[in-house]
Wavefront OBJ file of the C-alpha trace (Angstrom):
o trace
v -9.359 24.775 -97.805
v -7.275 22.623 -100.300
v -7.109 25.177 -102.532
v -6.115 28.057 -99.910
v -3.268 25.689 -98.608
v -2.257 25.116 -102.191
v -2.176 28.759 -103.394
v 1.066 29.434 -101.230
v -0.576 32.178 -99.660
v 0.264 33.097 -95.902
v -3.871 32.679 -94.508
v -4.823 34.187 -91.551
v -6.351 31.399 -89.774
v -8.653 32.632 -86.353
v -9.853 31.187 -83.495
v -11.922 32.757 -80.794
v -11.747 32.156 -76.657
v -14.711 33.303 -74.459
v -13.018 34.223 -71.125
v -16.022 32.928 -69.524
v -14.070 31.184 -66.868
v -10.261 31.248 -65.472
v -7.817 29.025 -67.539
v -8.164 27.045 -70.448
v -8.172 22.619 -70.826
v -7.490 20.188 -72.884
v -10.477 20.260 -74.422
v -9.228 23.785 -75.739
v -5.951 22.730 -76.396
v -7.346 20.063 -79.897
v -7.655 23.122 -81.610
v -4.533 24.732 -80.613
v -2.654 22.199 -81.471
v -3.970 22.249 -84.896
v -3.335 26.130 -85.084
v 0.178 25.217 -84.475
v 0.911 23.228 -86.573
v -0.467 25.194 -89.199
v 1.715 28.178 -87.570
v 5.247 25.751 -88.177
v 3.445 25.714 -91.650
v 3.875 29.648 -92.118
v 0.744 30.549 -91.917
v -0.606 33.335 -89.303
v -2.225 32.648 -86.021
v -5.005 34.803 -84.696
v -6.403 34.533 -81.648
v -9.421 36.221 -80.658
v -10.220 36.822 -76.703
v -14.110 37.302 -77.033
v -14.142 40.124 -74.090
v -17.800 41.347 -75.443
v -18.689 38.143 -76.109
v -17.860 36.302 -72.800
v -20.307 38.822 -71.357
v -23.108 37.502 -73.666
v -21.863 33.489 -72.774
v -22.619 31.518 -76.137
v -25.463 29.826 -75.844
v -24.411 26.582 -78.134
v -25.983 23.200 -76.466
v -27.362 25.372 -73.511
v -30.847 24.935 -72.703
v -31.170 28.437 -70.740
v -30.164 31.856 -70.472
v -27.261 32.677 -68.984
v -25.737 35.096 -66.526
v -23.850 37.946 -68.231
v -20.516 38.438 -66.386
v -19.142 42.175 -65.396
v -16.145 43.505 -67.775
v -14.085 43.201 -64.354
v -14.449 39.324 -64.176
v -13.393 39.142 -68.134
v -10.838 40.528 -67.960
v -9.438 38.582 -64.573
v -10.150 35.458 -66.429
v -8.724 36.779 -69.776
v -5.633 37.290 -68.138
v -4.995 33.605 -67.532
v -5.946 32.682 -71.209
v -2.896 35.285 -72.274
v -0.546 33.323 -70.090
v -2.089 29.491 -71.042
v -2.060 29.996 -74.920
v 1.673 30.311 -74.941
v 2.031 27.099 -73.397
v 0.640 25.273 -77.161
v 0.791 28.287 -79.948
v 4.306 30.135 -80.354
v 3.984 33.321 -78.355
v 6.573 34.941 -81.336
v 4.254 33.649 -84.193
v 0.361 34.828 -82.617
v -1.504 37.602 -82.852
v -3.505 38.518 -80.063
v -6.353 40.527 -80.660
v -9.275 41.615 -78.255
v -12.770 42.466 -79.586
v -13.148 45.596 -77.286
v -10.304 46.771 -80.446
v -13.496 47.310 -82.240
v -16.664 46.552 -80.596
v -15.566 49.971 -77.945
v -16.216 51.877 -81.011
v -19.686 50.370 -82.000
v -22.539 52.798 -81.910
v -26.201 52.377 -81.842
v -26.290 52.317 -85.947
v -23.061 49.899 -86.261
v -25.346 47.582 -83.934
v -28.597 48.307 -85.730
v -26.909 47.650 -89.676
v -24.886 44.646 -88.557
v -28.410 42.916 -86.917
v -29.856 44.438 -90.176
v -27.900 41.379 -92.459
v -29.751 38.480 -90.758
v -33.447 37.811 -89.884
v -34.601 36.028 -86.879
v -35.308 32.602 -89.139
v -31.811 32.660 -89.947
v -30.900 32.765 -86.182
v -33.768 29.912 -85.149
v -31.830 27.689 -88.003
v -29.410 27.185 -84.888
v -30.445 24.111 -83.058
v -30.589 25.302 -79.513
v -32.336 28.227 -80.126
v -34.743 26.385 -82.506
v -34.540 23.868 -79.371
v -35.873 26.504 -76.995
v -38.201 28.775 -79.119
v -40.503 25.424 -79.643
v -40.288 24.171 -76.142
v -41.596 27.444 -74.816
v -38.194 28.503 -72.998
v -36.519 32.132 -72.740
v -34.168 33.665 -75.289
v -32.628 36.832 -74.765
v -32.163 39.269 -78.016
v -28.026 39.687 -76.279
v -27.917 35.550 -76.948
v -29.663 36.429 -80.567
v -25.980 38.969 -81.073
v -23.931 36.034 -80.246
v -22.929 34.911 -83.371
v -23.556 38.236 -85.122
v -20.428 39.447 -82.798
v -18.197 36.460 -83.435
v -18.935 36.880 -87.261
v -18.228 40.196 -87.095
v -14.616 39.186 -85.567
v -13.668 37.192 -88.909
v -14.547 40.532 -90.968
v -12.456 42.788 -88.143
v -9.077 40.432 -88.669
v -9.803 39.470 -92.295
v -9.935 35.940 -91.452
v -9.439 33.127 -94.030
v -10.054 30.098 -91.935
v -11.756 30.059 -88.602
v -11.022 27.396 -86.592
v -13.885 25.665 -83.772
v -15.997 22.797 -82.105
v -18.226 20.843 -83.837
v -20.720 22.537 -82.043
v -19.215 25.906 -83.602
v -20.370 25.334 -87.040
v -23.524 27.610 -87.106
v -21.644 30.683 -85.610
v -18.577 30.173 -88.020
v -20.997 29.492 -90.886
v -22.706 33.106 -89.356
v -18.889 34.688 -90.257
v -18.722 33.559 -94.007
v -21.711 35.132 -94.829
v -21.072 38.280 -92.906
v -17.750 38.541 -94.455
v -19.612 37.750 -97.876
v -21.853 40.879 -97.602
v -19.373 43.341 -96.747
v -17.371 42.702 -99.644
v -14.592 40.080 -98.105
v -13.792 36.366 -99.633
v -15.664 34.193 -97.377
v -13.617 32.546 -94.842
v -13.333 28.497 -94.526
v -14.260 26.661 -91.369
v -12.192 24.295 -90.054
v -14.139 22.275 -87.268
v -12.087 20.207 -84.697
v -13.899 17.345 -82.960
v -15.093 17.775 -79.241
v -13.341 16.682 -76.157
v -15.032 14.614 -73.806
v -14.213 15.242 -70.077
v -13.439 12.780 -67.808
v -16.204 11.384 -67.184
v -16.183 10.318 -70.705
v -19.757 11.167 -71.286
v -20.211 14.960 -71.808
v -17.776 17.609 -73.357
v -15.221 18.569 -71.353
v -16.221 21.702 -69.240
v -14.949 23.699 -66.553
v -18.728 24.529 -65.367
v -19.678 20.727 -65.532
v -16.337 20.353 -63.660
v -14.680 17.262 -65.932
v -12.017 19.198 -66.701
v -8.320 18.982 -67.172
v -6.401 22.351 -66.860
v -3.182 23.216 -68.976
v -1.379 25.319 -66.618
v -2.649 22.458 -63.583
v 0.579 21.162 -61.517
v 1.786 18.536 -63.296
v 1.095 15.473 -61.043
v -2.805 16.687 -60.888
v -2.571 16.569 -64.986
v -1.120 13.387 -64.787
v -3.358 12.018 -61.838
v -6.790 12.954 -63.897
v -5.940 11.638 -67.110
v -5.070 8.184 -65.468
v -8.554 8.465 -64.191
v -10.644 8.841 -67.416
v -12.553 6.080 -68.932
v -11.226 3.178 -71.359
v -13.404 4.088 -74.102
v -11.620 7.629 -74.247
v -8.304 6.232 -74.451
v -7.713 5.716 -78.073
v -9.497 9.769 -78.379
v -7.047 11.238 -76.032
v -4.612 10.587 -77.791
v -5.534 11.207 -81.542
v -6.460 14.262 -80.500
v -3.636 15.772 -77.856
v -0.630 13.446 -78.914
v 2.001 13.598 -81.538
v 1.861 9.780 -81.508
v 2.434 8.290 -85.452
v -0.376 6.796 -86.779
v 1.882 3.605 -86.724
v 1.673 3.879 -82.394
v -1.534 4.576 -82.548
v -3.005 1.405 -84.865
v -1.102 -0.780 -82.383
v -2.015 1.233 -79.236
v -5.901 0.356 -80.812
v -5.572 -2.972 -81.474
v -4.051 -4.311 -78.379
v -6.890 -2.218 -76.656
v -9.595 -4.168 -78.782
v -7.986 -7.382 -77.960
v -6.892 -7.038 -73.880
v -3.407 -7.452 -75.366
v -2.324 -4.563 -72.777
v -3.768 -3.145 -68.908
v -5.175 0.356 -70.305
v -3.466 1.674 -67.433
v 0.175 1.313 -69.321
v -1.242 3.203 -72.382
v -3.047 5.919 -69.981
v 0.851 6.333 -68.442
v 1.988 7.190 -72.314
v -0.799 9.766 -72.690
v -0.119 11.274 -69.562
v 3.419 11.858 -70.206
v 2.791 12.712 -73.557
v 0.855 15.690 -72.700
v 2.975 16.838 -69.598
v 5.948 16.562 -72.152
v 3.886 19.488 -74.134
v 2.796 21.974 -71.431
v 5.869 21.181 -69.100
v 9.304 18.853 -70.153
v 10.167 15.723 -69.916
v 11.036 15.981 -66.420
v 7.962 17.340 -65.053
v 6.546 14.344 -67.149
v 8.898 11.746 -65.637
v 8.231 13.299 -62.129
v 4.495 13.599 -62.594
v 4.457 9.329 -63.284
v 6.676 8.743 -60.208
v 4.137 10.533 -57.922
v 1.014 8.602 -59.642
v 3.211 5.337 -58.618
v 3.796 5.679 -55.175
v 0.938 8.225 -53.815
v -2.260 6.346 -55.913
v -0.664 2.316 -57.274
v 0.905 2.400 -53.531
v -0.627 4.332 -51.579
v 2.248 6.299 -49.734
v 2.938 9.521 -48.949
v 4.442 11.794 -50.950
v 8.020 13.159 -50.277
v 6.945 16.827 -51.514
v 4.399 17.049 -49.109
v 3.176 20.090 -47.933
v 2.930 21.368 -44.849
v 0.371 23.638 -43.255
v 0.570 24.915 -39.193
v -1.947 25.206 -37.247
v -2.984 25.237 -33.424
v -3.219 21.507 -32.334
v -4.563 21.988 -28.946
v -8.404 21.814 -30.031
v -10.922 20.202 -31.800
v -11.273 21.655 -35.464
v -13.591 22.284 -38.842
v -12.493 19.794 -41.005
v -14.072 21.106 -43.764
v -12.908 24.725 -42.675
v -9.241 23.214 -43.128
v -9.782 20.718 -46.347
v -10.912 24.535 -47.692
v -8.397 26.393 -46.236
v -5.393 24.880 -47.536
v -7.173 24.259 -51.088
v -8.076 20.089 -50.288
v -11.310 21.141 -51.499
v -12.430 23.932 -53.412
v -15.481 24.819 -50.970
v -17.069 23.541 -47.675
v -19.597 21.979 -49.963
v -17.184 19.993 -51.610
v -15.366 18.859 -48.561
v -18.508 17.847 -47.297
v -19.291 15.670 -50.393
v -15.696 14.124 -49.969
v -15.865 13.805 -46.077
v -19.586 12.033 -46.942
v -17.752 9.606 -49.956
v -14.679 8.788 -47.324
v -12.761 10.612 -49.542
v -10.948 12.494 -46.612
v -8.704 10.416 -43.990
v -6.211 12.018 -41.691
v -3.032 9.446 -40.707
v -4.650 6.675 -43.216
v -7.955 6.497 -41.551
v -11.341 7.871 -42.703
v -13.060 10.365 -40.935
v -17.064 10.353 -41.041
v -17.724 14.002 -39.031
v -16.075 17.319 -39.200
v -15.055 18.043 -35.373
v -12.149 16.199 -34.657
v -9.233 16.234 -32.670
v -5.824 16.336 -34.535
v -1.841 15.367 -33.650
v 1.210 17.028 -34.531
v 2.641 15.692 -37.642
v -0.810 14.430 -38.507
v -1.233 14.060 -42.469
v -4.800 14.663 -44.209
v -6.026 13.503 -47.324
v -8.801 14.302 -49.840
v -9.009 12.105 -52.218
v -6.614 10.203 -54.249
v -3.530 12.731 -54.714
v -3.814 15.912 -52.307
v -2.012 15.701 -48.893
v -1.378 17.902 -46.389
v 1.200 17.576 -42.959
v -0.188 19.662 -40.244
v 2.328 21.062 -38.083
v 2.583 23.831 -35.043
v 1.581 27.368 -35.441
v 0.414 29.931 -33.939
l 1 2 3 4 5 6 7 8 9 10 11 12 13 14 15 16 17 18 19 20 21 22 23 24 25 26 27 28 29 30 31 32 33 34 35 36 37 38 39 40 41 42 43 44 45 46 47 48 49 50 51 52 53 54 55 56 57 58 59 60 61 62 63 64 65 66 67 68 69 70 71 72 73 74 75 76 77 78 79 80 81 82 83 84 85 86 87 88 89 90 91 92 93 94 95 96 97 98 99 100 101 102 103 104 105 106 107 108 109 110 111 112 113 114 115 116 117 118 119 120 121 122 123 124 125 126 127 128 129 130 131 132 133 134 135 136 137 138 139 140 141 142 143 144 145 146 147 148 149 150 151 152 153 154 155 156 157 158 159 160 161 162 163 164 165 166 167 168 169 170 171 172 173 174 175 176 177 178 179 180 181 182 183 184 185 186 187 188 189 190 191 192 193 194 195 196 197 198 199 200 201 202 203 204 205 206 207 208 209 210 211 212 213 214 215 216 217 218 219 220 221 222 223 224 225 226 227 228 229 230 231 232 233 234 235 236 237 238 239 240 241 242 243 244 245 246 247 248 249 250 251 252 253 254 255 256 257 258 259 260 261 262 263 264 265 266 267 268 269 270 271 272 273 274 275 276 277 278 279 280 281 282 283 284 285 286 287 288 289 290 291 292 293 294 295 296 297 298 299 300 301 302 303 304 305 306 307 308 309 310 311 312 313 314 315 316 317 318 319 320 321 322 323 324 325 326 327 328 329 330 331 332 333 334 335 336 337 338 339 340 341 342 343 344 345 346 347 348 349 350 351 352 353 354 355 356 357 358 359 360 361 362 363 364 365 366 367 368 369 370 371 372 373 374 375
């Protein structure tokens, strides 16, 4: 890698993203930030939208076969990715490629030629495949295709370097091998650390619900960052911000010797990240919102109003879902059972309740609506 950088060549730096779920999160931001740094040094960033591999689903770290997505699902998810990439990398200096550019024209002959370059033994060297095979769990042929298709992306775009998380090491090395097979110079591999999710245990993931989306409202991003375990503060600072090494060392020492309230450093962390994704004004307003609503337990000034008939009992689960205070009725039920839903400051314990005009409904620590008369 250092030899390539010192060569003076404008490098083609590739990273692929499978739109298996809508939106990208701070876990993706780790690699994208590194790409932006290389971009600022004059190198060419190539982002691959994995509209074919997303239909298979990367089995990295997964112990079961994943359901295949429809082309429509993938297309819908990919559109959000296209908008969110450029919160981090420079749109004008980024080459975006879709796998369908080359795989739409693949024939059975091409597939056989691609698979003939690798053996089952090579693929079973991958840790998750090996574990599943050893325990008798099923592995579909389409899953074996995943690393081969990702590898072919590197051939298609003539990548000099491929970026990915440490859990992608096997796939990225397959790309090197395939490039050598077809006469290209094998790409270098640049692995970035995996970011833990807000639970502080498992990697950040939409499917695990422990993520922070890059396009979420600043107040939501701020609140979620304030909820991360103290043990994750330094990792988040190092991987997601441009804070100097001197300040990082100072923060680390202060945390180790309990010389600072961790909440104060989390506020700095949240402000730094929101400033990157939005601007300083948004970061400042998000902190003010957090202090007022969460720390001081006040009602926010910009509360959303929702018109509703006030003459009868209402289904609070339905209300929480319709107003997006909860993603589903099941989540609404969990919030109620956890005592995380209140009306006018009083926790509720059942679903059918009476409300009055001007009532304020709160779900969790940061989500509010005000009910007003409607038809």
